[in-house]
ChimeraX commands (.cxc) that place a marker at each C-alpha (Angstrom):
marker #1 position 0.00,0.00,0.00 radius 0.5
marker #1 position 1.18,3.47,-0.77 radius 0.5
marker #1 position 1.18,6.45,1.54 radius 0.5
marker #1 position -1.69,8.00,-0.42 radius 0.5
marker #1 position -3.89,5.02,0.43 radius 0.5
marker #1 position -3.38,5.65,4.14 radius 0.5
marker #1 position -4.04,9.37,4.10 radius 0.5
marker #1 position -7.13,10.66,5.82 radius 0.5
marker #1 position -9.78,12.00,3.49 radius 0.5
marker #1 position -9.84,15.77,3.22 radius 0.5
marker #1 position -11.73,17.34,6.08 radius 0.5
marker #1 position -13.91,20.39,5.95 radius 0.5
marker #1 position -12.37,23.57,7.28 radius 0.5
marker #1 position -14.25,25.60,9.87 radius 0.5
marker #1 position -15.27,28.04,7.13 radius 0.5
marker #1 position -16.52,25.23,4.90 radius 0.5
marker #1 position -18.55,23.74,7.78 radius 0.5
marker #1 position -20.04,27.18,8.42 radius 0.5
marker #1 position -20.82,27.63,4.72 radius 0.5
marker #1 position -22.46,24.19,4.55 radius 0.5
marker #1 position -24.50,24.91,7.66 radius 0.5
marker #1 position -25.66,28.20,6.17 radius 0.5
marker #1 position -26.48,26.45,2.88 radius 0.5
marker #1 position -28.57,23.89,4.75 radius 0.5
marker #1 position -30.59,26.65,6.43 radius 0.5
marker #1 position -31.12,28.44,3.13 radius 0.5
marker #1 position -32.28,25.21,1.51 radius 0.5
marker #1 position -34.66,24.48,4.39 radius 0.5
marker #1 position -36.13,27.96,3.92 radius 0.5
marker #1 position -36.50,27.29,0.19 radius 0.5
marker #1 position -38.45,24.11,1.01 radius 0.5
marker #1 position -40.68,26.14,3.32 radius 0.5
marker #1 position -41.34,28.58,0.46 radius 0.5
marker #1 position -42.19,25.70,-1.88 radius 0.5
marker #1 position -44.67,24.34,0.65 radius 0.5
marker #1 position -46.22,27.79,0.95 radius 0.5
marker #1 position -46.43,28.11,-2.82 radius 0.5
marker #1 position -48.34,24.85,-3.10 radius 0.5
marker #1 position -50.74,25.72,-0.31 radius 0.5
marker #1 position -54.40,25.77,-1.28 radius 0.5
marker #1 position -54.96,29.06,0.52 radius 0.5
marker #1 position -52.15,31.17,-0.96 radius 0.5
marker #1 position -52.83,33.95,-3.43 radius 0.5
marker #1 position -51.46,33.16,-6.93 radius 0.5
marker #1 position -49.19,36.23,-6.89 radius 0.5
marker #1 position -47.79,35.15,-3.53 radius 0.5
marker #1 position -47.25,31.65,-4.89 radius 0.5
marker #1 position -45.22,33.01,-7.79 radius 0.5
marker #1 position -43.15,35.16,-5.43 radius 0.5
marker #1 position -42.58,32.18,-3.11 radius 0.5
marker #1 position -41.45,30.04,-6.04 radius 0.5
marker #1 position -39.05,32.74,-7.26 radius 0.5
marker #1 position -37.59,33.11,-3.79 radius 0.5
marker #1 position -37.20,29.33,-3.48 radius 0.5
marker #1 position -35.44,29.23,-6.85 radius 0.5
marker #1 position -33.04,32.00,-5.85 radius 0.5
marker #1 position -32.27,30.29,-2.55 radius 0.5
marker #1 position -31.67,26.97,-4.29 radius 0.5
marker #1 position -29.28,28.65,-6.74 radius 0.5
marker #1 position -27.38,30.18,-3.80 radius 0.5
marker #1 position -27.13,26.75,-2.18 radius 0.5
marker #1 position -25.82,25.17,-5.38 radius 0.5
marker #1 position -23.18,27.90,-5.67 radius 0.5
marker #1 position -22.04,27.22,-2.10 radius 0.5
marker #1 position -21.93,23.45,-2.64 radius 0.5
marker #1 position -19.88,23.89,-5.82 radius 0.5
marker #1 position -17.43,26.21,-4.07 radius 0.5
marker #1 position -16.90,23.77,-1.19 radius 0.5
marker #1 position -16.62,20.82,-3.57 radius 0.5
marker #1 position -14.03,22.58,-5.73 radius 0.5
marker #1 position -11.99,23.46,-2.65 radius 0.5
marker #1 position -11.85,19.77,-1.74 radius 0.5
marker #1 position -10.81,18.64,-5.22 radius 0.5
marker link #1:1,2 radius 0.2
marker link #1:2,3 radius 0.2
marker link #1:3,4 radius 0.2
marker link #1:4,5 radius 0.2
marker link #1:5,6 radius 0.2
marker link #1:6,7 radius 0.2
marker link #1:7,8 radius 0.2
marker link #1:8,9 radius 0.2
marker link #1:9,10 radius 0.2
marker link #1:10,11 radius 0.2
marker link #1:11,12 radius 0.2
marker link #1:12,13 radius 0.2
marker link #1:13,14 radius 0.2
marker link #1:14,15 radius 0.2
marker link #1:15,16 radius 0.2
marker link #1:16,17 radius 0.2
marker link #1:17,18 radius 0.2
marker link #1:18,19 radius 0.2
marker link #1:19,20 radius 0.2
marker link #1:20,21 radius 0.2
marker link #1:21,22 radius 0.2
marker link #1:22,23 radius 0.2
marker link #1:23,24 radius 0.2
marker link #1:24,25 radius 0.2
marker link #1:25,26 radius 0.2
marker link #1:26,27 radius 0.2
marker link #1:27,28 radius 0.2
marker link #1:28,29 radius 0.2
marker link #1:29,30 radius 0.2
marker link #1:30,31 radius 0.2
marker link #1:31,32 radius 0.2
marker link #1:32,33 radius 0.2
marker link #1:33,34 radius 0.2
marker link #1:34,35 radius 0.2
marker link #1:35,36 radius 0.2
marker link #1:36,37 radius 0.2
marker link #1:37,38 radius 0.2
marker link #1:38,39 radius 0.2
marker link #1:39,40 radius 0.2
marker link #1:40,41 radius 0.2
marker link #1:41,42 radius 0.2
marker link #1:42,43 radius 0.2
marker link #1:43,44 radius 0.2
marker link #1:44,45 radius 0.2
marker link #1:45,46 radius 0.2
marker link #1:46,47 radius 0.2
marker link #1:47,48 radius 0.2
marker link #1:48,49 radius 0.2
marker link #1:49,50 radius 0.2
marker link #1:50,51 radius 0.2
marker link #1:51,52 radius 0.2
marker link #1:52,53 radius 0.2
marker link #1:53,54 radius 0.2
marker link #1:54,55 radius 0.2
marker link #1:55,56 radius 0.2
marker link #1:56,57 radius 0.2
marker link #1:57,58 radius 0.2
marker link #1:58,59 radius 0.2
marker link #1:59,60 radius 0.2
marker link #1:60,61 radius 0.2
marker link #1:61,62 radius 0.2
marker link #1:62,63 radius 0.2
marker link #1:63,64 radius 0.2
marker link #1:64,65 radius 0.2
marker link #1:65,66 radius 0.2
marker link #1:66,67 radius 0.2
marker link #1:67,68 radius 0.2
marker link #1:68,69 radius 0.2
marker link #1:69,70 radius 0.2
marker link #1:70,71 radius 0.2
marker link #1:71,72 radius 0.2
marker link #1:72,73 radius 0.2
view
């Protein structure tokens, strides 16, 4: 076995853990907005706004995940 086979996998830095925690919260909020958008009692204009907000939040989360992933590569 080579030394590279015995190395620990890369660990998240404190900043990366913080970023991932923030991304999780943003994604949970996006899910909340999606649930609100599909509610029977929501106004159609509010549903559209909730969907747009959820989309923006999801895009932010994807950007964070890509940044952390690239840093580990």
